[in-house]
N, C-alpha and C positions, 0 to 999 in steps of 0.2 A: 455598375454591373457585376465588373474586373475589382473593382476595388472592394467592394465585398467579398469575394470570392479569395481574395488575396486576403485580408484581416481576419477570412474564417481559415484560414493554414495554417498562418502566423500564429493563433490563437490556441488551434488545436498542437500542433508543430512545440508552442512553450508548456502547453499543460503536459504534451508527455514528457516531456522533461523534467518536472518536480516531479523528485522523491520522495519518499518519506522511511527513516530507519524504523522499522518494525519495533525492534527494542529497545529505544526510548523514546516515540515517541506517545504523545497523549492518543486518547483517543477520537478526540474533537477532529484532532492532527489528518491520522489515520483517516474516516472518516473522510475528510475532505481531499483527501489526495485519490485516494484507492476508487476506482470505479466497481460499483455494482457492491459496495459494504458501506452502509451506513451506520447509524451511533452505536446500535444493537448490535452490527456486528466488529463492530470499532473496537466496543467496550470489553466485547470476549475475546480477541487479539491480547490485549491487557489483560485480564484478568487470568485465559492462557498463561501467558507470558512472567505472572507474575508467582501461578501455582508450577511451572514446568522448567523453567532457566529461558536463556536466548535462545530467541532461533538458530538452528545453525546453517541451516538451508532456505531459500525459500520456499522450494516443496513442502517446508515442516506447517506451511499458515493452513496447508491441507486440514493439520491435525484436530484443529478450530472446529467445534462447532458451528456448521454454516459459515463455513467456509470452504467450498470444492475445489478442487484442484481445474474448474474451468475457471471461478473465479483468480485463482491463482495466475497461471498460464497469460491471462486476460493481463493482468497487471507487473508483470514481472519487471517490465523496464521501470517501474514507477516505485521498486520493491529495493529497500537498502538493508543490507544488513547490519549499519555501522562500522566500526574499526575493531577489527575481532583480536586483537589486545588487548580494550578494553573488560572491566568487569570482569 
């Protein structure tokens, strides 16, 4: 019982450490890493980025249709904006 609990805690911590650069990642990766973001919302993130340029802040993701402030807040630790000097 304790082994299962320890394993669950370890896997949960590992999952929280995974991050995705929303300025470069493909939709499949975004959908896999972000909680509550499926394939269609991930595709909307990519389409928004292609139409409007890089996300400058994590909060900018809330501008994407289907991505609300609650989803952004829930995923803050998983979202990376990449190297600010790129592109």
